[in-house]
C-alpha positions in Angstrom: 4.9 -29.6 -30.1 4.4 -27.5 -33.1 5.1 -24.1 -34.3 1.4 -22.8 -33.7 1.5 -24.1 -29.9 5.0 -22.3 -29.1 3.6 -19.1 -30.5 0.4 -19.6 -28.3 2.4 -20.3 -25.2 4.7 -17.4 -25.8 1.6 -15.0 -26.2 0.0 -16.2 -23.1 3.3 -15.8 -21.2 3.7 -12.3 -22.3 0.2 -11.5 -21.6 0.5 -12.8 -18.0 3.6 -10.8 -17.6 2.0 -7.5 -18.7 -0.7 -8.4 -16.5 1.4 -8.8 -13.6 3.4 -5.6 -14.1 0.4 -3.6 -14.7 -1.1 -4.8 -11.4 2.0 -4.3 -9.7 2.2 -1.0 -10.8 -1.5 -0.1 -9.7 -0.8 -1.5 -6.2 2.2 0.6 -5.8 0.4 3.7 -6.8 -2.9 3.2 -5.2 -1.2 2.5 -1.9 0.9 5.6 -1.9 -1.8 7.8 -2.8 -4.0 6.7 0.2 -0.9 6.7 2.6 -0.1 10.4 1.6 -3.8 11.5 2.6 -3.7 10.2 6.0 -3.0 12.5 8.9 -0.1 11.7 11.2 1.1 12.7 14.5 4.3 12.6 16.4 4.6 9.0 17.9 4.8 9.3 21.6 8.3 8.4 22.8 9.7 7.4 19.5 11.3 9.3 16.5 8.6 9.5 13.8 5.0 9.6 12.9 2.2 7.3 13.4 -1.4 7.5 11.6 -3.4 10.1 13.7 -6.6 7.5 13.4 -4.5 4.6 15.1 -3.3 7.0 17.9 -6.8 8.4 18.7 -8.0 5.1 19.1 -5.3 3.6 21.2 -7.0 3.7 25.0 -3.6 4.3 26.5 -3.4 7.6 24.9 -6.8 9.1 26.0 -7.0 12.2 28.1 -3.5 13.4 27.0 -4.6 16.5 25.0 -4.3 20.0 26.5 -7.5 20.8 28.2 -8.5 17.2 29.1 
């Protein structure tokens, strides 16, 4: 293996690492932004919160609102 091939393989490794790091950072930022925009509601019978959409779509919890 010559000096030129070593430089090329090192450059490819650096480019791959930078690409993976950028992708990981983007995924972390993108998932955090979408989660923070979701409405949540108190989880019935548990401590904590669940996404409101999941709660409303669950047939076990239909009719629990006041007035229904």
